[in-house]
N, C-alpha and C positions, 0 to 999 in steps of 0.2 A: 504493499499499499503506499509506504513511504517512498519507494523508488518512482511511483506513479506521481505522487505529489511533486517530488523533485524535478520530474519531467516536465509537468505542467508550469512549475515556476520557470523554468529554463526556458520552455516555449513561449511564455508571455513576455520574458525578458527580452527573446530574439525580436518578437513582434514590435516591442517598444522602441529598441534599436533600430529597427528598419522604417519606422514610422518617420516621415519627411513633413514637417508643419511648415508651411510657408506663411510670412505675415506680408500683406500687401499695404503699402502706405499711399494713400491717394492724396496728392496735394494740388491746389488749385493756384494759378498764378497771381502774383500781387497786381495791385493796381497799376494800369498802364497810361500812357499819356493820352491815348484816344478816351479813356473814361473819364479823365479830367475834362477834355475839350468838349465832349458831348454834354457835360453837365453845365460848362460854362455857356454853350450854346444856348441850351434850353433855358437857362435863368435868364440870359439876355434877352431872349425873345418874349418870354413871360413878362419881363419887367417893362418890355416895350409896348406892351398891351395886345399881344397876340394870344390867340386861343391855343389851347393845349396840343390841338392837331397841328396847327400851324408850327409849333415850337417843334413837335415830334419830326415834322418834315424838313425842318431846318437842321435838326440834328442828322436825319439820314442824309441829306445832301452834303453835309461838312464830313462825314465819314467816307462818303462815296468819291469825294472830289478832292480832299485835302491829300496831296502826294507826301506831305510831311508826316503824315500818319501811317504810311506804308510799313507794315511789319512792326507795329508801335512797341517801344522799349518801356520799360518800367518807368513810371513817374516817380519824383521825389518822395511822394506819400507811399508808393509802392516799394521803394527801397526801405523806408521806415518799417513798414508792414513786415517785410522780409526779415528784418532784424529781430522783431518780435517772434515771429514764427522760428526763426532759428533757436532762439532761446528756449522756447517751448518744445522743441524737437530735442535739443540737448538734454533738457530736465526730463522729458520721456525716458530717454535711452539711459540716463544715470539711475532714474528712480524704479523703473520696471524691467530692468535686467533680471534674469535671462530671458523674460518672455519677449522683449522688444530688443531687438539688436539692429545694428546699422544695415541698410539694404546691401545685398551684394549686387544687384544691377538696377539702374535706373532708366525706365522708358518715358521719353519725354517727347512732347510736340515739337515739331521743327520751327515754331515761332518764336521770334526774338524774346518776347515776353515770359514764354515759359522756360527757355532755356537759360535766361537770366535768373529765374527764379530756382531752377533745379541746380545750377552750377554753383549759387550762394549757399544753398541749403544744404547740399550733400557734398560739396567740395570735390577735391580731386582723388579721394581714396577709394571710389567707387566707379564702376564702368557705367558711362552714360551713353545711351543709344538713342539717336532720333528716330522716331517712328513716323512715318506719313499717316498713317491710319489714325493716329491720335490728335491730328492737327484740329484746330478748332472749326466749327461750321464755316464753310466757305461761301460767305455771305454776297462775295462780290464788292465789299468795302476794303478800303486800303488797309484797315488795320488788320485784316484777316488773310491778306496776301503775304506768301511767305517769300523771304529775300532768297537769292541765288545761293546755291550751296557753297561755293567758293567763298563768298562773302560771309557766310555764317560759320564756315571752317576757320577762317582767319581770325574771327571774333571769340570764337569758342573752341581753341585747340584741343581741350581734353574732351570734347563730344565725339562720338563715332557717328559719321554721317554716311556711312558704307550703305546702309539700307535705303537712304534717300536716293543715292546715285542709283542703285539698283531698280528701284521704284520707277523712276524717271526713264530707265533704259527699258522697261517693260512696257512702257507707252499705255500706261493705265493712269491718266491724271485724274484726280478728284475734280469733278466738274465745278465750275463757278455757278452760283446759285443753287446751291444744295437747299433742299427743302428738309423739315424734321424728320421726315420719312427715311430720307436717305442717310441722314447723320446716324439714326438709330440702326440701319442696316450695317452702316461702317463700325460703328461700336460694336455690334452683335459679332461682326466678322473679326474683329480684334479678340474678343473675349473668346470665342467658340474655336476660332482656328489658330490665329497667331499666338496668343497666350497659352492655349493648351499646348501648341508645338514646342514651345520655349520651355514650359514646363515639364514636359517628356524628357527635354534634353539636359536638366539640371537635376 
């Protein structure tokens, strides 16, 4: 009987050793300059006596036509938000070990504001990979248009843009003017296909 008990204990211990639990951190980018600009335009329009619908139209026109907002970077306020987020993240790791450990891999949207957020938050000690499927909804507005890979690689040398280049060579661009249903399909493709394949490889 005791040999059977020992065998069961050893079997359960081996199962525990084989368990691989993954912790997924989901992070939203901090405030970007286009967020500041759209608030400014709306406030100015309302202050001048325009209706809410007119103010919203002014906001959309600004976001669609202002070339300075292309692939918008973080604002000053966004950088302050990031410092607060970094403090919270470091506190989480310090107080919740071993349940929460630093990530082994960071998958990030290839837009500038997300790259700035990820590189500042996670640093250079983890592999960062830009993934086209993770980019924000492609609305046709300047702020949601990605910069060229060469430009981004020069600005973020610690990020792997190889998958973006492969995506571009595949001839499968994410269409401009995506609707919400298309974004949901893209997200489902990432979770069900892309993420599952990565998980199987680790």
